[in-house]
N, C-alpha and C positions, 0 to 999 in steps of 0.2 A: 325500158330501163328497170321497172319493178321486177320483171321476170328474171332479168340478168342478176339483180341483187339477190333474188331468192336462190338462184343457182349457186351464187358465190357463198351465201350464208349457209346453204346446205352442205358445203364442203368443210365446214367447221363443226365443232361439237354443238349439240343441240341445246343443252341447258345453258341459260344465260340469265342476266339480270333484267332482260327486256323480253316481253312477249312478242315473238316474231311470228308471222303467218306460217302455220304448219309445224310449229315447234311446241313440244309439250315437255313438262318437267318429268324427271324419272322418280318413281315412287318405289319404296321398299317395304316389305313386310318384316316382322321381327325375325331375326336370324338369317335374313338374306345376306349372301356374301357381297361385299362392296370392294371394287377394284381400287387399289392404291397405286398410283403411277408416279414416276420420277421424271423431272425435266432436267435440262442442263444446269450445271452449277454456274452461278454468275457472281461477278464481283464488280463493284463500282470503282475499284482501284486499277483494274487491268482492262475492263470493258471487253474482255475476251471470254465468252462462255465456253465451258469445256464439258465433254460428255460425262454423265454422272458416274458411269462405271469405269472411267479412266482412273479414278481413285479406288483403293481396295475396300469397296463397300460390299455388303452382302448382295448376292445376285439371286434372282428367282430360278427355280429348277427349269431346265430346258426339256421340251417335249422330245419324244423319241425321233431321232433323225434330224433334230434341230441343232445346228452348229453354233449359232450365236443368237443373242437376244434381238428380237424383232422390234422395230419402231411401232408405236401405237398411234394410229389415226393422225398421220402427218398431212399437212396441206402445204401448198406453195408458200403462203405467207409465213407459216411456222418455220419452214426451211430458211427463208430469207432473214428472219429475225433471230436465228440461232437456236430455236427451240428443237429439242430432240426428246420427245416423250416416249418413255419405255416402261414396261411393267416392273413391279418391285416384289420382293418377298414378303412384304407386310400384308397381313390378313385382317380385315375388319368384318364384323357382322352387325347388322342393324340392332341397336339397343342391347348389345351384349358387352358388358364391361370385361376387360382383360387386364391382368397385372403381371408385370415382369415376364412377358412373353419373350422367349429366346429366339433370336433370328439366326445368328451364326457367329463364329469367331473368325477373325481375319488376322493375317500376319502383316504387321507394319514393317516395311523394308528397313534393313540396317545398313548404314553406310560407314560404319565404324572402321571396316577394313580399308576402304578407300581413303578415309580421313587419316588413318594411322600412318600411311606412307607420305603424308604431306609435311611440309615444313611447319615449324612450331607456330609461327604467326599467321599461317594461311587460314582463311575462314573455313569452318566445317561445311561440308556439303549437306544441304537439306534434302530430306526425302520428299516424295510427292505430297504426302499429307501435311508435313510441316510447311512446305512451300504454299500449299493452298490455304492453310490457316493464316499464315503471315500475310497473304494477299487478300484476306477477308472474303473468301468465297462463301456463298450461301447455298443451302439446300433449297430446292423448289419442288415440293411434293404436291400432288394433285389428287383430290378425291371428289368424284361427281362434278368435275369441271371447276372445282374451287381450288385455288392455290392456297397452300399452307400460309397461315399468318402467325406471327408470334407477338407476344405482348411485352410491353415495358411499362413498369410503374414509375411515372415521372412526377414526383411531388404529389402523390395521391391521385393522379390522373392517368388512366390506362390508355396507352397509345398502341396502335397496331402497325406492324411492319411486315412487308412482304418477305416470305421465306425466313430462314433462320441460319445462323452461322455454322460452318463445319466444326469450328472449335474456337479457342481463344488462347491468348498468351498472358501469363501472369507471373511476374517476378522471374522472367527468364525461362519458365517452364511452359511447354506447349501442351495444351489440353484439347482432346478431341471429344465432341459431343457424341456419345455412343448409346445414349438412352433417350427415347422420344416419348413424351407424354401427349397422346392424341386426345384432345378435348373436342368432342363432336356434339353438335346441336341439331336437333330434329324438330320438325313441326308436323302435326297430324294433318292428313288430307281431309278436306271437308267432304262429308257424306261417305267417307271410306275409313271406318274406325281402325281397321287393321293396317292401313297404309300410312307411310310417313315419308317425308322428304328431308334431305339434308340441307340445313340453312346456315350452318356455321362450322368452321374447321380451323382450330388453333392447335399449334404444336409448341410444347415447352421443351426445349433441348436441355439435356443434363449430361454432365461428364461424371462418370462413375468408375471407380477402380474396382471392378468385379473380381472376386476371388472365385475361380472356377477351374474345373478340370475336364479334359476331353476323355470320354470313356473309350474302351476298346472298339465298341460298335459304332463309334463316331458321334454318339450322343454327348450332350454337354450338361454338366451338373454344377450348379452354383453352390460353392462350399459355405459361404457366409453371406446370407441375405443382407441387403442394405436397406435403409429407410424407404427408398423409393419403391421397393418391391412390397411394401406393406399395403394391403388392400384397404386398410382403415385410415390411411394417411389423408391429410387435407390437401387441397390444391395449393400449390406453391407458385407464386409469381415472383420471379427473381428480380432484384433491383439492378442487376448488371448482366451483360451477355455471358460472362465467363464464370458464372456461379458453379460451385461444385457441391453436389449433394452427397457427401460422405465425410467420414471422420479422417480419411486419409488425405494426403497432399494432392490427390488427383492422379491423373494419368499423363505421363510424359511419353508421347509416342515416338521416342527415338528408335525403338525397336521393340518387338514383342507381340504377343497375341492380345487382341482386343475383342471383347464380347459385346455384341450389339443386342439390345433389348428394347422393349417398348410397352407402354400401358395404353389402354383405351378406356375412356370414360364418356358415357352418353348422358346428355342433359336435354330435357324438353325445353323448347323456346317459343316465345310469342312472335318471333321474326317470321314473316311470310316468305315464301319462296321467291316472289317477285322482287323483294327488297334485300335479298341476302348478299348482294354485291355492294351494298351501301358502305359496309365497313372497308372494303378494298378501295372503293373509289374515293374515300375520305382519308386514305392513309397519309397523303401528303398534307397533314394538318399542321405542319409547322407554321404555315401562313394561312390565316382564315380564308374560307371560300369567298367571303364578301369582298376580298381584295380584287377578285375578278371584276366584280360589278363597279367597284370604285375606279378601276382602270377604264372600264367602259364609259363611265360618266366623265372622267377626265378627257378621254379621247373625243367624246362628243363635244366637249367644250372647245377642244382644239379645232375640230371641224367647223364648229359654229363661228369661231373667231376668224378662221381663214376664209370661210365663205363670206363673212361680213366684209373682210378686206377686199375680196374680189368684187363684191357688190359696190363697195365705196370707191375703189380705185379703178378697177377694170371697166365695170359697167358705166360708171360716170364718164370716164375718159372716152369710151367707145361712143357714147351718146353725143358727146361734144364733137368727136371726129366725124360721125355720120352727118351732123348738122353742117359742119364746115365743108365736107367733101361733096355733099349733095345739094347744097343751096345754089340757086341761080344768081350769077353776078348781075347787079343793077347799074353799074357804072364802069367806065374805063379803068378806074383805079382798082376796083374790085376784080376786074378781069386780069389785070396785071398781077394782083396778089394770087389769083388762082393758078397762074402759070408758075408760081413759086411754091407749089405744094411741098409739104414736108411730112415726115412720119411714115407710117406703114403703107399708105397708099402708093408711095413712090416705088415700092417693090412689087406692084401688082403683076408686072410682066415676068417676074422671076420667082414668085413665092411658091408656085407649084412645079418648079423645075425639079426633075428627079434628083435624088441625093448625088452629090458630086463624087462621093467615095463609095464604091461597091453597092449599087442599088439592089443587086440580087441578094447579097447577104442581109441587107436591111429587111427586105421582104420576107426572107426565110426566118429571121429572128422574130419578127412581128407575128408570123404565123405560128412558130413554135411557142411563143409566149402565150398566145391566145389558146392554144391547145392545152397548155399547162393550167391556165386560168380556169377553163371549163372543167378540167379534171379536178382541181381543187374545189370548185363550186359544188359539183355533184358528189364528191367524196364527203364533204361536210354536211350536205343536205341528207344523204343516206345515213350518216352517222347520227345526226339529230333524230332521225326517225327510228333509230335503233338497229338498223340492218348491219351496221359495222361497229358494233359495241366492243369495248375492251374485253368483255366476257368471252368473246369469240376470238381466240388467239389466232393471229395472222390475217383476220378478215379485213383489217384496215389496209394492209399492204396489198392484198388481193384486189380490194376495191380501187385503190389508186392505179394499179397496173391495168385493170380492165377498163376503167374510165379513160386512162391515157390512150390506150389502144383505140377505143371507140371514137375519141375526139380527134383522131388523125385526119378525118374529113374536114374538120374546122381548120387545121393547119394548112392542108392542101388548098382549100378554097381561098383563104385570106392571102396566102403567099401568091397564088395565081392572079387574084384581082389586083394586088399591089404591083406585082412585077409586070403585068400587062399594062397597067397605067403608067409605069415607068418606061414603056415602049421597049421592054426587054425581048430578046429573040431566043435566048437559050432556055426555053421553058422546060425542056427535059432535065437540064442540069439543076435548075431551080427546084423542081419537084423532087429530084433525088436528094438534094440537100435538105429539103424540108422533112423528108422521111428518115434521114440518117444523121443529121448534124448533132442535135442534142441527144437523141438516143445513143448515137455512137460515142459521144463524149462520156455520157453516164456509164455506158457498158464498159468502156475502156478503163475508167477509174474503178468501177466495181470489180473488174477482172483482176486488177492489181491488188485490191483489197482482199479479194478472195484468195489469191496466192499467198498473201501475207498471213491471213488467218489459218490457211492450211499448213503453212510452215510451222506455226506455233501450236498446231493441234487443236484449234478451236472449232466449236460447232458452228461458228459464223461462216466457216468455209462451206460453200454451196456445192452439192454434188453435181456431177456432169449432167445427169438427167434433168436436174432443175435448170441448169444453164440452157439445155435444149428447149425447155418450156418457155423460158424468157425469149429465146430466139424465135420461137414459133409465134409468140405474141407480137414480137417486133415485125418480123418479115411476113407472117401469115395473116395478121389482122391489121396492125397499124399502118404498114407500108401500102397495102392495097387501098385502104381507106384514104390515105394521103393522095394517092393517084386519082381516086374517084372524086375527091373534093377538088383537086386541081383541074380535072376534066370539066366540071361544071363551072369553076372559076374562070377558065380560059374561054368558055363559051359565052360568058357574060361580056357586055360591052365595057370598055375602059371607063374609069371614073370620069364624070363630066365636071370640068372645072369652070367656075363662073367667069374667069378671065383668061385671055390668051397668053401663051408663053412666047416671049421673043426668041429669036434665033441667036442673038448675041447676049451673053450674060452681062448684067449690070455690075459695074465696079463697086465693091463694098468699101465704105469709108473705114478709116482706121478706127479700131474699137478701144475703149478704155479697158484697163486691166480687170476691173470688176465685172465686165461683161463676158469674160472668158468662160468656157464651158467647165473648166476645172473649179473655178470659184463658185459657179452656179451649182455644181453637183455637191460641193462641200456644204453650202448653205441650205440647199433644198433637201438634202437627204436626211438631215437631223430631225425634221418635223414629223414625217411619217414614222420614223423609227421611235421617236420619243412617245408617240401615241400608242405604240404596240409592243414596246420592249418588255413590259411586265408579263404579258401573255406569252411572249417569246421565251421568257425565263421558265415558265411552267412547261412549255413544250420541250425545251432542252432537258429539264428534269425528268420528264416522262421518257425521253429517249435514252439518256445516259445514266440516270439514277434509279432505274427500275421502279418508277412511280407511274400510276395510272393517270391518264388524261381523259376526262369525260365531259367537260363543259363545252360541248360543241356548239351550243347556241351562242355562247360568248365568243367562241372562235369565229363563228360566222359573222357576227357584228364587227369584230376586229378586222376580219378580212375585208369587209365592205369599207370600213374606215380607212384601211391602208390604200385601197384602190382609189377612193374618193380624194384623199389627200395627195396622192401621187399625181392624179389627173389635174387637180386644181393648181398645184405648184407648177406643173409643166405648162399649163395654159398661161399662167401669170408670167413666167419667164419667157414664154414664146411671144407674148404681146410686147414685152419690153425689148426683146431682140428685134422684132419687126420695126418697132419705132426707131431703133438705131440703124435701120436700113440694112440689116443683115438677114438675108433670106435663106440661109443654110440652117433651117430649123429641123430637118428630119432626124438626123442623128443626135442633135442636141436635145430634142424633146425626149428621145429614147433614153439618153444618158441621164438626164435630170430626173425623169420618172423612176428609173431603176437605181438611183443613187442611194436610196434607203438600204439596199442590199449590202452596200459597202459597210455601213455602220453595223448591220447585222453580223457581217463577218468579223468585224473588230470586236463586237460584244461576245461572239463565240470564242474568240481568242482569250478574252478576259474570263469567260466562264470556264475555259479549260484550265486556267491557273487554279481555280477553286477546287478542281477535282484532285489535285495533288498527285498527278500521275507522271511517271518518269520512264516508262518503258517505250522502246522504239516502236513496237507494233501498235501501241495505243495511239501514239502520235500519228502514225500512218492512217489508222482507221478513223480517228476523230476528224482530222483535217481532210481526209478523202471524202467522207460523207458530208462534211460541212461545205466543201467546195461544190459538190453537186447541188446541195440545197440552196447555196448562195447564188449560183448561176441560174437556177430555176426561178428564184425570187426576182432576180434582176430582169429576166426575160418577161415575167408576168407583169410587173409594175412598169417596165419600160415599154412593152407593147401596148398596154391599155392607155398609157400616157401619150404615146405617139399617135394613136388613133383618135384620142380626144383632141389633140392639137390639130389634126387634120380636119376634124369636124368643125372646130372653132374657126380655122382659117377659111373653110368653105362658107361658113355662115357670114363672117364679117365681109369678105370680098364679094359675096353675092348681094350685099346690102348697099353697095356704093355704085355710083355711076362712073364708068371709065370710058374716056373718048377713044 
């Protein structure tokens, strides 16, 4: 596993906030050129990243024979997350300050001709720049594997934010940020006086109405310098996103030429290279980090209380049941009483009867859930160790895909053991379903989402070659491992039950309304969700609000708490169900254990309302990915709960004497 993780980590950029085996930071001497890269433009209002050069921004010069800008160091995870990293025309040199460097001038499209032919009251058509600014798209610039951060002074406290806006709107005027102040921080390398490492990268966006002219030879001359081009100026931290550094009203990009410029300022810092990502990982500081641990403490209390209830109710009742069922009668009256047994002992001849509805599907769902559970377990463990850190773009997605494919053997083995214990005969069909059911569902939804993203021109659209890689992982690695696991599962003997199953099913008494599976799922699902919903909020924010998630130790504890609570509640309801002489516990235990996923989906719907999004594509993308996540969570918690109830039933029925 470690070797695989190293291979995966090697596919991403080397510099990160964690020291990984075989990874070294990049050092620069004074004057060394430093690449500046651009990533997709992102917006929390549309959730649709778009290619940087889809807007009329300055482009780097192309090499001889090169027809288009080539992507820079992409991996599978970056493609799947919508990242498109490309070179930029900006030039940086270590420890060399630059002021008012001219990049290029671009023409903002004019739609006045189209708008002139419209009716009076018809809305004016926005050009691409105005539309991107109105949808709050952000630049994402990268230097030495560090994403650009911007600062906001909030009541004297400086906060950091990922990226910076394309522009802003003030009093009906649309402003474009056409001047970037690069504030770079460096740290000397120990025992190498001439070498330095980049430890900080902040960009201050500014909107400037440059007065310039284009010369006959294509060169650009600034006619009237503005304060931002003064090398003696002091650093400015704006109090709002749409600040304008000029005496003019700013730039309204309805049409016309826009000049792009930038400054570079270097500053020595005490920040070490190993901790340079701390600023980015703490960007989501609207809520203090200690909230994570408060949530953990609260969740542990929930687990402790529920465990105490199980000990006080379940264990106590079981002890009493064992004494009653196993004691020897000493008189004729007691023998008569023994003949009138009641409770869960009465269903001993039916409790291990295969599920009455579709036992093959049950076995496949349990196997798929365990495959997902082990995938999540190993992904979180390797994230804690730093192999799948947020500093390595796309590595987390790659880790999930690789671990899911490798855990195919788990799915095949568990599906085969269960289906064989159900005396199933169509083992080929069961194995094929184990290899294709959940991956097929996920891939089908993903394909629809990919078409939607491609229709809207988003970088979320995955290229055809990337689709082929996903299919190779599915059919080339995961599917063969499912068949391998199923081969060993079918070679094993069936599960040995402590009691025999009768040939004629026992009639189940009429049940009260509160013993129905629907009521049980509604009441049981709220407990695990309430213990984990705070952490779920942070996960949603990291996925949809461009925030970094890095507290994987907390996530691991929450994951364990979720599994423990799901199992305990399923066992508790399983005991009450058997006491009511209802032996159809297989599907019921699965549904009760996975019921927390229903509340997770409902909370996702509530969270979506907070995003204030109203575009059709965003609805499709959000609820498409949410449905995949919800189904996966349902399978994980449902499968572990069903296996826990199976172990519980095996234990209690092996502890009683049955004639």
